[in-house]
C-alpha positions in Angstrom: 39.3 4.9 6.3 35.7 5.7 5.9 34.3 9.0 4.6 31.3 10.7 6.2 29.4 13.3 4.3 27.4 15.9 6.2 24.2 17.8 5.2 22.9 20.8 7.1 19.2 21.5 6.5 16.2 23.3 8.0 18.2 26.4 9.1 16.1 28.9 11.0 16.5 31.6 13.5 14.6 31.2 16.8 14.0 34.7 18.1 12.5 33.4 21.4 15.8 31.7 22.2 18.1 34.1 20.2 19.8 31.3 18.4 19.9 29.5 15.0 18.7 25.9 14.7 19.4 23.3 12.1 19.3 19.6 11.5 22.7 18.0 10.7 22.7 14.7 8.9 25.8 12.5 8.8 25.8 10.1 5.8 28.1 7.2 6.6 28.7 3.6 5.7 26.0 2.4 8.1 23.2 4.8 7.0 22.2 8.3 8.1 22.2 9.8 11.5 20.4 13.1 12.1 21.2 15.4 15.0 19.7 18.8 16.0 22.3 21.6 16.2 22.2 25.1 17.6 24.3 28.3 17.2 24.2 31.5 19.3 25.9 33.4 16.4 24.7 36.9 15.8 21.7 37.3 13.5 23.9 38.6 10.7 26.4 35.7 10.8 27.5 34.3 7.5 26.9 30.7 6.4 30.5 29.5 6.9 30.3 30.6 10.6 27.0 29.0 11.1 27.9 25.7 9.4 31.1 25.4 11.5 29.1 26.0 14.7 26.3 23.6 13.6 28.9 20.9 12.8 30.7 21.3 16.1 27.5 21.2 18.1 26.2 18.2 16.2 29.4 16.2 16.7 29.3 17.1 20.5 25.7 15.9 20.7 26.4 12.8 18.6 29.2 11.6 20.8 27.6 12.4 24.1 27.0 9.2 26.1 23.4 10.1 26.8 22.6 11.1 23.3 19.4 9.9 21.7 20.0 8.9 18.1 17.9 8.3 15.0 19.7 6.2 12.5 18.2 5.4 9.1 19.8 2.5 7.4 19.6 2.0 3.7 18.9 -1.7 3.7 16.0 -3.0 1.6 13.0 -4.3 3.5 11.7 -7.6 2.2 8.0 -8.1 2.0 6.9 -11.6 3.0 5.3 -13.6 0.3 2.3 -16.0 0.7 4.9 -18.8 0.3 6.4 -17.7 3.6 3.0 -17.8 5.3 0.9 -20.4 3.6 -1.9 -20.2 6.2 -2.4 -16.5 5.4 -3.4 -17.2 1.8 
């Protein structure tokens, strides 16, 4: 069974839309996936309420068939050497 850690960042209140906004990042075995999340909780909502709503919204968005995803993997990028491209030297 794999464990996925979550991180909620960038929490702000958008007065124009009367909602809270945040970025929820899921840290899993294949890298990081970041999803925007929203909550229509009242302005005086506590963090536990907001985090529950952000997580629920992010999971809904993440599993939606039409979801756009940004996945950052933690694999190392190898820089080609001049031996790989002798004509470039």
